Each structure stands twice: as structure tokens, then as C-alpha cells.
C-alpha positions as CSV (number, residue, x, y, z in Angstrom):
1,X,21.3,100.5,28.3
2,X,20.2,97.2,30.4
3,X,22.0,94.5,28.8
4,X,21.6,91.0,30.5
5,X,24.3,88.7,29.3
6,X,24.2,85.1,29.7
7,X,27.6,83.4,29.4
8,X,27.0,79.8,29.2
9,X,30.6,77.7,28.6
10,X,31.4,74.0,29.0
11,X,35.2,73.2,28.2
12,X,36.0,69.6,27.3
13,X,39.6,69.3,27.5
14,X,41.6,65.9,26.3
15,X,45.2,65.9,26.8
16,X,47.4,63.8,24.8
17,X,51.1,64.2,25.4
18,X,51.6,67.9,24.8
19,X,48.1,68.2,22.8
20,X,45.1,69.9,24.4
21,X,41.8,70.2,22.9
22,X,39.2,72.7,24.2
23,X,35.4,73.2,22.9
24,X,33.1,75.9,24.6
25,X,29.8,77.5,24.2
26,X,29.4,81.3,24.3
27,X,26.0,83.1,24.5
28,X,25.1,86.6,25.0
29,X,21.6,88.2,25.0
30,X,20.7,91.7,25.1
31,X,17.4,93.1,26.2
32,X,16.0,96.4,26.7
33,X,19.0,97.9,24.8
34,X,19.1,101.8,23.6
35,X,17.8,102.1,20.2
36,X,17.4,105.4,18.2
37,X,13.9,106.0,16.7
38,X,11.8,108.9,15.5
39,X,9.2,110.1,18.0
40,X,7.5,112.2,15.5
41,X,7.3,109.8,12.8
42,X,4.1,110.1,10.9
43,X,1.2,107.9,12.2
44,X,0.1,104.9,10.7
45,X,-3.6,105.8,11.0
46,X,-6.6,103.5,10.6
47,X,-9.6,104.3,8.8
48,X,-12.6,103.3,11.3
49,X,-14.8,102.4,8.8
50,X,-12.9,100.1,6.7
51,X,-10.4,99.1,9.2
52,X,-7.4,99.6,6.8
53,X,-4.2,101.4,8.1
54,X,-2.3,103.9,6.3
55,X,0.6,101.9,5.2
56,X,-1.6,99.2,3.7
57,X,-3.9,102.0,1.8
58,X,-0.6,103.6,0.3
59,X,0.9,100.5,-0.9
60,X,-2.5,99.5,-2.6
61,X,-2.8,102.6,-4.5
62,X,1.0,102.8,-5.4
63,X,1.1,99.2,-6.7
64,X,-2.3,99.8,-8.7
65,X,-0.5,103.0,-10.3
66,X,2.6,101.1,-10.9
67,X,0.7,98.2,-12.6
68,X,-1.0,100.7,-14.9
69,X,2.3,102.1,-16.1
70,X,1.4,105.4,-14.6
71,X,4.5,107.9,-13.7
72,X,5.1,111.3,-12.3
73,X,4.2,112.8,-15.8
74,X,1.1,111.0,-16.8
75,X,-2.0,113.4,-17.4
76,X,-4.7,113.6,-14.7
77,X,-7.3,111.9,-16.9
78,X,-5.3,108.3,-17.2
79,X,-5.8,108.2,-13.0
80,X,-9.8,108.0,-13.8
81,X,-9.7,104.4,-14.6
82,X,-8.2,103.2,-11.1
83,X,-10.6,101.6,-8.5
84,X,-11.7,103.1,-5.5
85,X,-10.0,102.2,-2.2
86,X,-12.1,102.7,0.8
87,X,-9.5,104.1,3.1
88,X,-8.9,107.0,0.6
89,X,-12.7,107.9,0.2
90,X,-13.1,107.6,3.8
91,X,-10.1,109.4,5.2
92,X,-9.5,112.1,2.3
93,X,-13.1,112.7,0.7
94,X,-12.2,116.3,0.1
95,X,-9.6,115.1,-2.4
96,X,-12.3,114.2,-4.7
97,X,-12.2,116.8,-7.6
98,X,-11.7,117.6,-11.4
99,X,-13.5,114.3,-12.3
100,X,-11.3,112.4,-10.1
101,X,-12.6,110.2,-7.1
102,X,-10.5,110.6,-3.7
103,X,-8.5,107.5,-4.5
104,X,-7.6,108.7,-7.8
105,X,-6.5,112.2,-7.0
106,X,-4.4,110.8,-3.9
107,X,-2.9,108.1,-6.0
108,X,-1.8,111.0,-8.7
109,X,-0.3,113.1,-5.7
110,X,1.8,110.0,-4.6
111,X,3.2,109.1,-8.2
112,X,3.9,113.0,-8.7
113,X,6.4,112.3,-5.9
114,X,7.6,108.7,-6.8
115,X,9.6,107.6,-5.0
116,X,9.8,110.1,-2.2
117,X,6.1,108.9,-0.9
118,X,6.2,110.4,2.5
119,X,6.1,113.8,0.6
120,X,3.0,113.5,-0.6
121,X,1.8,112.5,2.9
122,X,3.2,115.6,4.1
123,X,1.8,117.9,1.5
124,X,-1.7,116.6,2.1
125,X,-1.3,116.7,6.0
126,X,0.1,120.1,6.5
127,X,-1.0,122.0,3.4
128,X,-4.1,120.3,2.3
129,X,-2.9,119.5,-1.2
130,X,-4.8,118.1,-2.7
131,X,-6.8,117.7,0.5
132,X,-6.6,117.0,4.3
133,X,-7.7,114.1,6.1
134,X,-11.2,114.3,7.4
135,X,-9.5,114.8,10.8
136,X,-8.2,118.2,9.2
137,X,-4.5,119.1,9.2
138,X,-1.5,117.6,11.3
139,X,-3.5,114.3,11.8
140,X,-0.4,112.3,10.6
141,X,2.7,114.5,11.5
142,X,3.2,116.4,14.6
143,X,2.8,119.8,14.2
144,X,5.8,121.0,16.1
145,X,8.2,118.5,14.6
146,X,8.6,116.8,11.3
147,X,11.0,114.2,13.0
148,X,12.5,114.1,16.5
149,X,15.4,111.6,17.3
150,X,15.3,109.8,20.6
151,X,16.8,107.1,22.3
152,X,14.5,104.2,23.8
153,X,15.5,101.2,25.6
154,X,13.4,98.7,23.2
155,X,16.2,96.9,21.3
156,X,17.5,93.2,21.7
157,X,20.4,91.2,20.3
158,X,21.3,87.5,20.6
159,X,24.8,86.0,20.0
160,X,25.5,82.4,20.1
161,X,29.0,80.8,19.5
162,X,31.1,77.8,19.4
163,X,34.8,77.9,20.0
164,X,37.1,75.2,19.5
165,X,40.9,75.1,20.0
166,X,43.6,72.8,19.3
167,X,46.6,73.7,21.4
168,X,50.2,72.3,21.5
169,X,52.4,73.4,24.4
170,X,55.9,74.5,24.1
171,X,58.1,71.0,23.5
172,X,60.9,70.0,21.2
173,X,61.3,73.6,19.9
174,X,57.8,73.8,18.5
175,X,54.4,75.4,20.2
176,X,51.0,76.2,18.2
177,X,47.4,77.4,18.7
178,X,44.7,76.5,16.3
179,X,41.5,78.2,17.0
180,X,38.0,78.0,15.3
181,X,34.7,80.0,16.0
182,X,31.3,79.2,14.4
183,X,28.9,82.1,15.6
184,X,25.9,84.1,14.8
185,X,25.2,87.9,15.9
186,X,21.7,89.3,15.4
187,X,20.3,92.6,16.7
188,X,18.1,95.6,15.9
189,X,20.8,97.8,15.7
190,X,24.7,97.7,15.6
191,X,25.8,101.0,16.0
192,X,26.8,102.7,19.3
193,X,24.6,105.1,21.2
194,X,26.9,108.2,20.8
195,X,26.6,110.4,17.9
196,X,24.1,112.8,16.5
197,X,20.3,112.1,16.6
198,X,20.2,110.7,13.1
199,X,23.7,110.0,12.6
200,X,23.9,106.3,13.0
201,X,23.9,105.0,9.6
202,X,26.1,102.3,7.7
203,X,26.2,102.5,4.1
204,X,23.0,104.6,3.3
205,X,21.0,102.3,5.4
206,X,19.7,102.7,8.9
207,X,21.7,100.0,10.9
208,X,21.3,101.8,14.2
209,X,18.2,103.8,13.8
210,X,14.5,102.4,13.2
211,X,13.0,103.2,9.8
212,X,9.6,102.1,11.2
213,X,9.2,103.2,15.0
214,X,6.0,101.6,15.2
215,X,7.4,98.2,14.2
216,X,11.0,97.9,15.6
217,X,11.1,94.0,14.9
218,X,11.6,94.9,11.3
219,X,15.0,96.1,12.0
220,X,15.9,92.8,13.7
221,X,18.5,91.1,11.5
222,X,22.2,90.0,11.1
223,X,24.6,92.5,13.2
224,X,27.0,94.5,11.0
225,X,30.0,92.9,12.7
226,X,28.5,89.2,12.4
227,X,31.3,86.6,11.3
228,X,30.1,83.3,10.7
229,X,33.5,81.6,10.5
230,X,36.7,82.5,11.9
231,X,39.9,80.6,12.2
232,X,43.0,82.1,13.7
233,X,46.2,80.2,14.2
234,X,49.6,81.1,15.8
235,X,53.0,78.9,15.9
236,X,56.5,79.2,16.8
237,X,59.3,76.6,15.8
238,X,62.9,76.6,16.6
239,X,64.9,75.4,13.6
240,X,66.7,71.9,14.3
241,X,70.2,73.2,13.7
242,X,73.1,73.8,15.8
243,X,74.2,72.8,19.2
244,X,71.9,70.6,21.3
245,X,69.4,70.3,17.9
246,X,68.7,67.6,16.1
247,X,70.9,68.2,13.3
248,X,74.7,69.4,13.8
249,X,74.2,69.2,17.4
250,X,77.8,68.9,18.1
251,X,79.4,71.6,16.0
252,X,81.6,74.2,17.5
253,X,80.8,77.6,18.7
254,X,82.0,79.4,15.7
255,X,79.9,77.3,13.3
256,X,77.0,77.5,15.6
257,X,76.8,81.2,15.4
258,X,76.0,80.8,12.0
259,X,73.4,77.7,11.9
260,X,72.2,77.6,15.2
261,X,69.4,79.5,17.1
262,X,67.1,80.2,14.2
263,X,63.3,80.4,14.7
264,X,60.4,81.1,12.7
265,X,57.1,82.4,14.1
266,X,53.7,83.0,12.3
267,X,50.1,84.5,12.9
268,X,47.3,83.5,10.5
269,X,43.8,84.7,10.3
270,X,40.6,84.0,8.0
271,X,37.1,85.0,8.3
272,X,34.2,84.6,6.4
273,X,32.5,87.5,4.6
274,X,30.8,90.7,6.4
275,X,27.4,91.4,5.7
276,X,26.1,94.3,3.8
277,X,23.0,96.0,2.5
278,X,21.7,97.8,-0.6
279,X,20.2,101.3,0.2
280,X,17.0,102.5,-0.9
281,X,17.9,105.4,-3.0
282,X,19.6,108.7,-2.8
283,X,16.7,111.2,-2.3
284,X,13.3,109.2,-1.2
285,X,11.8,108.6,2.0
286,X,9.0,106.0,1.9
287,X,8.1,105.5,5.7
288,X,10.3,107.9,7.7
289,X,10.5,111.8,7.1
290,X,14.3,111.5,7.9
291,X,15.6,108.1,7.7
292,X,15.8,106.4,3.9
293,X,16.5,102.5,5.1
294,X,17.4,99.9,2.4
295,X,16.3,98.5,-0.9
296,X,13.6,95.5,-1.1
297,X,13.9,92.4,-3.4
298,X,11.6,92.1,-6.3
299,X,11.1,88.4,-5.5
300,X,12.1,87.9,-1.7
301,X,13.4,84.3,-2.6
302,X,16.0,85.6,-5.4
303,X,19.1,87.1,-4.3
304,X,21.6,88.2,-6.8
305,X,25.0,86.2,-6.9
306,X,27.5,87.5,-4.8
307,X,31.4,86.8,-5.2
308,X,34.6,89.1,-5.5
309,X,35.1,90.1,-8.8
310,X,38.2,92.3,-9.8
311,X,37.8,95.2,-12.2
312,X,33.9,94.7,-12.2
313,X,32.6,98.4,-11.9
314,X,34.8,101.1,-13.2
315,X,37.8,99.2,-12.8
316,X,37.1,98.4,-9.4
317,X,36.3,95.5,-7.8
318,X,32.5,94.3,-6.8
319,X,30.8,92.0,-4.5
320,X,28.4,91.2,-7.0
321,X,29.0,88.5,-9.6
322,X,27.5,91.0,-12.1
323,X,26.6,94.6,-10.5
324,X,24.4,95.7,-13.6
325,X,22.4,92.4,-13.3
326,X,22.1,92.9,-9.2
327,X,20.2,96.0,-9.8
328,X,17.2,94.2,-11.4
329,X,16.7,92.4,-8.2
330,X,15.9,95.4,-6.1
331,X,12.8,97.7,-5.8
332,X,12.5,100.8,-3.8
333,X,10.6,100.9,-0.6
334,X,6.9,101.4,-0.3
335,X,5.1,103.0,2.7
336,X,5.7,100.9,5.9
337,X,8.7,99.1,4.4
338,X,12.2,99.9,5.7
339,X,14.1,97.4,3.4
340,X,16.1,94.3,4.0
341,X,19.1,94.5,6.6
342,X,22.4,92.8,5.9
343,X,21.1,90.2,3.4
344,X,24.5,89.5,1.5
345,X,28.1,88.9,2.4
346,X,31.3,90.5,1.1
347,X,34.8,89.7,1.7
348,X,36.3,89.0,5.1
349,X,39.8,89.0,6.5
350,X,42.7,86.9,5.1
351,X,46.2,87.5,6.6
352,X,49.5,85.7,7.2
353,X,52.2,87.5,9.2
354,X,55.6,85.9,9.5
355,X,58.5,86.4,11.5
356,X,62.3,85.2,11.1
357,X,64.5,85.4,14.2
358,X,68.3,85.0,14.8
359,X,70.0,85.2,17.9
360,X,74.0,84.9,18.7
361,X,75.3,84.0,22.3
362,X,77.6,86.6,23.7
363,X,79.5,84.4,26.3
364,X,78.1,86.0,28.9
365,X,75.3,83.7,30.6
366,X,72.0,84.7,29.2
367,X,73.1,87.6,27.3
368,X,72.2,87.4,23.5
369,X,71.9,89.5,20.7
370,X,68.8,89.0,18.7
371,X,67.8,90.1,14.9
372,X,64.0,89.8,13.7
373,X,62.7,90.3,10.5
374,X,58.7,90.7,10.5
375,X,56.7,90.7,7.4
376,X,52.9,91.5,7.6
377,X,50.4,90.5,5.1
378,X,53.1,87.9,3.7
379,X,51.0,87.0,0.5
380,X,50.0,90.7,-0.3
381,X,46.3,89.6,-0.3
382,X,43.7,92.4,-0.8
383,X,40.4,92.0,0.9
384,X,37.7,94.8,0.2
385,X,35.7,96.6,2.9
386,X,31.9,96.6,2.7
387,X,31.9,99.5,4.8
388,X,33.5,101.4,1.9
389,X,30.8,100.1,-0.9
390,X,28.9,102.2,-3.1
391,X,25.6,100.5,-2.5
392,X,22.9,103.1,-3.5
393,X,21.3,101.7,-6.8
394,X,20.6,105.3,-8.2
395,X,24.2,106.2,-7.7
396,X,26.8,106.1,-10.4
397,X,29.2,102.9,-9.6
398,X,26.8,101.0,-8.1
399,X,28.2,97.7,-6.6
400,X,31.8,99.1,-6.6
401,X,34.3,98.6,-3.6
402,X,36.1,101.9,-2.6
403,X,38.7,100.5,0.1
404,X,40.4,97.6,1.8
405,X,40.3,95.9,4.9
406,X,43.6,97.4,6.0
407,X,46.2,94.7,7.3
408,X,49.3,96.6,8.2
409,X,48.7,100.4,6.9
410,X,45.7,102.3,5.7
411,X,46.2,100.9,2.3
412,X,46.9,97.3,3.2
413,X,49.7,95.6,1.2
414,X,52.7,93.9,2.4
415,X,54.9,95.6,5.1
416,X,57.9,94.7,6.7
417,X,59.9,95.7,9.7
418,X,63.4,94.7,11.2
419,X,64.6,94.8,14.7
420,X,67.9,94.3,16.6
421,X,67.8,93.6,20.2
422,X,70.1,93.0,23.1
423,X,68.7,90.5,25.3
424,X,70.0,90.0,29.0
């Protein structure tokens, strides 16, 4: 992989007393990055006479059949009313038979495999059913391979981020850091290169594999790990009680062992939601023989409402305001399409950790006994993981979260730990 990062950072610091404000920009731009793709993907052949390509021709007849209400069980006779499409007339003239034109016969073959469109092309190209193209068998598919995964240096990525930090240095028993990041990450694939040939998938979609090898830019979109907003903070405060403190500063040693040397510390993290996609379907390949990709929107300008809803699908939470209604917004891919990558947002992280500490002076210089009580995920907040989401439309429980973004153990929840330490 040849990745050429560009790091541009400008720090603007303003120090007033114990406070510092820093602002910086970070940009990282990857080029010629490794991407997985199918070298044996069926060709998008162009008809020399009409100049129409296969993807356009296939979409044309499928849309015509869908508009006419034709299905896999429709008898052959009802296809007779479909208009001719020059591509199929010119490229598959031998398909004309039984009172059907070549266009009508090929349309019927495609609808009989609905929505596994590529099988219709495979049958025609390898078994001449209903007919091979004018170029003979294996004009679209490679004769040796139906699919052949490979890695090519054709990917690109872009990251832009604004970082702002407010910091208070330790003074008077108090210190803290507050950090905010506004960022955007886009790429052609978010998965690492390791793994099996066709193994880089996420939630049924191809996030690390090009669905359409001939148009890699179709896969460019929001990175799987993109977090638009991120806030984190940490602080430490010594309680103002006991010897040398604001309150009861003159107490004796015995009382100070009770009220003095207490401190509280905390970590806080919040992010906006992680992106996710809706998969095409369980057993349908529109563009690639071995990669399904994601679903398409019926109306590109209308997205279903997303928000976390408890007990929404079979007693489980969902990222859709109405999972059943959300299904009506999607359609399956047509040949040449690969679906929408990461158009939706689910949950992000939210977590607060808290630590309470008490130390006792042992009368020996710099020797102390310290007790700590740490609580992780204090609020017991449950945030759900978009990587564990039933996102295939024809699968039972569509729109159901199946796991959480764990904070302190595999099942999230609130966790505690206690420690006693001798310091010297």
C-alpha cells in the first residue's frame, strides 16, 4: 500500500493563568491504497451498433418488466407486449423463439431469476439458455473463473479533522482536560487487507471489496469508523478538607486521617453515531457473482428516520424510528449498481468513569496507604453496536440491534473495582 499522509497542524495557544487553549487541523490523504476486487467480474459489454452497455440494457428491461407487474411466475405470453431494446436484439438475436423477440425472451430469463440478476446472464453466457450472445459462450464471464479475488492499489481515502483542547494545569488541587474533535473520514474501503479473498464484509455489505470492479468510485463514501463529533474530558480534584486545605486546615493528625487527603477523578467520553448500511438481500447478486453489496433507496432524496428505539423489533432496540416502515424506503440493486454505503447513523459511545481515592499518612516521609474505588460506566448507559445489526431486508428481525458497544466488559453494564496500595 502506498499511502501518502499529509499532516497539517496549526496550534494556537492562549495561556491565561493556569489555562491553555489549543486548536489544530489534521489532514491525512491516502492514495493508491490496496483494495480488494474481482478480476473475473462479468464484462460490461457494449453493443457496437446501439452503443448501449450491458448494465444499462439490463436495467432497462428489468424496470420495464417491473412496471408491467411481471414476476418469476408470469407465463411466457405476457412478455409479448414488451418493447424491443436494441442491445438485446443485436447482442442476443438467437434468443428470439416461441413468439417472443430476443428482448422479450431475455427479459423473461431475468425475471425468472429475480432478484439474482447475474444468474440470468451466467446461464445465457455459459449454457446458452435461452441463447448465447452473438460472440458465443464466455463473452461476459471468464471461462476459467466465475470470480477471482485480488488486491489492487487503486483505493483512496481522505480525513480532515479540527481538534480543540481546553486544559487547566494542576493548581490548587484541580486539573482537567476538555477535548473536542470535528472530523470527517471517507474512503473506498475501511477493512484491512488481511483475511480471505472475499472475506472483507461488514453487515452484509461490501465495505472492503469493490462490488463493481469497473467503477471503483461507486464504493467511495463515509468510512465505517467515521465519527463526526467526539468529546472527551478528564479531571482530578482534591477535596478541600483537612490539613493545608481550605476547610479545616488546622485540624490535628487524628481528625485529618478521616477528613483529609480525599480526591475524586473522572473520565468522560461521548461521540456521535457510527455509520451503517442496509444490505441488498440474502441470496441475490445483481452486479457481481460473489459480492452482494447494499440496498438502494426507492427515492434517493428520502431516508427513513433514524433514532434509537427501545423494544422496537422482537423486544430488541433498533436504530430506525420505525423498522417496518423503513423497509419501504429500500429497493434491491439492479445490474451495475452496488448500493449505498453508510448513509445512516446509529449509536455512538457514551461513558463516564469515576474514581474516589483516600490516602493515609503513615508518619514516615512520603509513605502512604491509599484506597481507591473505581466505577466504570457510572450511569449504566447502554449504547448499541451497528456492527451487530440485522440489516438485511429479507431477514427476520430487520432493524434489530444484537449487541452493545461494551464499556467495561463484553456485555457493557456498570463495573467496579477496589484497590489498596502502599506508596513510598
